[in-house]
C-alpha positions in Angstrom: 23.5 23.1 46.0 27.1 23.2 44.7 27.9 22.8 41.1 29.7 19.6 40.3 32.1 18.9 37.4 31.2 16.4 34.7 33.8 13.9 35.9 32.5 14.1 39.4 29.0 13.4 38.3 30.1 10.6 36.1 32.0 9.0 39.0 29.0 9.3 41.2 26.8 7.7 38.5 29.3 4.8 38.1 29.4 4.3 41.9 25.7 4.6 42.6 24.7 2.2 39.7 27.6 -0.2 40.2 28.5 0.2 36.6 32.3 -0.4 37.1 32.6 -1.8 33.6 32.3 1.8 32.3 35.6 2.8 34.1 38.0 1.2 31.4 35.9 2.9 28.6 36.0 6.3 30.3 39.8 6.0 30.9 40.4 5.0 27.3 38.3 8.0 26.1 40.3 10.4 28.3 43.6 9.0 27.0 42.5 9.4 23.4 41.4 12.9 24.1 44.7 13.8 25.6 46.6 12.3 22.8 44.5 14.3 20.3 45.0 17.5 22.2 48.8 16.9 22.5 48.9 15.9 18.8 48.4 19.5 17.8 51.1 20.9 20.1 54.9 20.9 20.3 54.7 17.5 22.0 53.5 15.8 18.8 56.9 14.4 17.7 57.4 12.8 21.0 53.9 11.2 21.0 54.4 9.8 17.5 57.6 7.9 18.6 55.4 6.0 21.1 53.5 4.4 18.3 
């Protein structure tokens, strides 16, 4: 059995259980995570101008 990524298993869970209302929550969490990661890099001044 091949190893699967966390996002792959999460997508399979959403599809199998027809829990499509979780997709916006997952996308929002991913966007916030990316902003947090980029906030500590050289890209921070460009991110702060968006808000």
